[in-house]
C-alpha positions as CSV (number, residue, x, y, z in Angstrom):
1,M,-2.1,11.5,18.6
2,R,-1.1,8.8,21.1
3,T,2.5,9.0,20.0
4,I,2.7,12.7,20.4
5,V,1.3,12.5,23.9
6,I,3.7,9.8,25.0
7,A,6.7,11.6,23.5
8,G,5.6,14.8,25.3
9,A,5.2,12.9,28.6
10,V,8.6,11.3,28.2
11,A,10.2,14.7,27.5
12,L,8.5,16.1,30.6
13,V,9.7,13.2,32.7
14,V,13.3,13.7,31.5
15,L,13.1,17.4,32.3
16,G,11.7,16.4,35.7
17,F,15.1,15.1,36.9
18,T,16.1,18.7,37.5
19,D,12.8,20.2,38.4
20,H,10.0,18.0,39.8
21,V,7.3,20.3,38.6
22,W,7.8,18.8,35.1
23,W,6.7,15.4,36.5
24,L,3.5,16.9,37.6
25,A,3.1,18.4,34.1
26,A,3.7,14.9,32.6
27,A,1.1,13.4,34.9
28,A,-1.4,16.1,34.1
29,L,-0.8,15.6,30.3
30,L,-1.4,11.9,30.6
31,L,-4.5,12.4,32.8
32,L,-6.0,14.9,30.3
33,Y,-5.3,12.5,27.4
34,I,-6.9,9.6,29.2
35,R,-9.9,11.6,30.2
36,Y,-10.6,13.6,27.0
37,G,-8.3,12.4,24.2
38,R,-9.1,8.7,24.1
39,S,-12.9,9.2,24.2
40,A,-12.8,11.7,21.4
41,T,-10.8,9.3,19.1
42,S,-12.8,6.2,19.9
43,A,-16.1,7.9,18.7
44,S,-15.0,7.4,15.1
45,A,-13.9,4.3,13.2
46,P,-10.1,3.7,13.7
47,G,-8.0,5.4,11.0
48,T,-10.9,6.7,8.9
49,G,-11.9,9.9,10.5
50,T,-15.6,9.2,9.9
51,P,-18.1,9.0,12.7
52,A,-19.2,5.6,13.9
53,A,-22.5,4.0,12.7
54,P,-25.6,5.3,14.5
55,A,-27.3,3.2,17.1
56,P,-29.8,0.7,15.9
57,P,-33.4,1.8,15.9
58,A,-35.4,1.1,19.1
59,T,-38.5,-0.4,17.3
60,Y,-39.2,-2.3,14.2
61,Q,-41.4,0.7,13.0
62,A,-38.4,3.0,13.3
63,Y,-36.3,0.5,11.4
64,R,-38.8,0.3,8.6
65,A,-39.2,4.1,8.4
66,R,-35.4,4.5,8.2
67,R,-35.1,1.8,5.6
68,D,-37.9,3.3,3.5
69,Q,-36.3,6.7,3.7
70,Q,-32.9,5.3,2.6
71,A,-34.5,3.5,-0.4
72,K,-36.3,6.8,-1.4
73,W,-33.0,8.7,-1.3
74,E,-31.3,6.0,-3.4
75,R,-34.1,6.0,-6.0
76,R,-33.8,9.8,-6.2
77,Y,-30.1,9.7,-6.6
78,R,-30.3,7.2,-9.4
79,R,-33.0,9.2,-11.1
80,E,-31.1,12.5,-10.8
81,R,-27.6,11.2,-11.6
82,P,-27.9,8.2,-14.0
83,F,-24.3,8.3,-15.2
84,E,-22.9,8.2,-11.6
85,A,-25.3,5.5,-10.6
86,R,-24.3,3.4,-13.6
87,R,-20.6,3.9,-12.9
88,Q,-21.1,2.8,-9.3
89,D,-22.9,-0.3,-10.4
90,R,-19.9,-1.2,-12.6
91,G,-17.6,-0.8,-9.5
92,N,-15.4,2.0,-11.0
């Protein structure tokens, strides 16, 4: 995304030698990218496309509740899908 924006800005600057309105367009493009584009891409892990990890729980009780819920989900998954769970344990 960054490469496309920079290439577009360079193209607009080159066009701006004949008409200075293109320079304003290049500045607007860079401003919009800095304001909206970078914050949207930094919300996910770089290169993965997955959302970042959630914030840590505020209290120990919230942590315990989340941990217990996760353990419950993992036990249910192993119970309902024994072959997949066994395959994951082997690392394949």
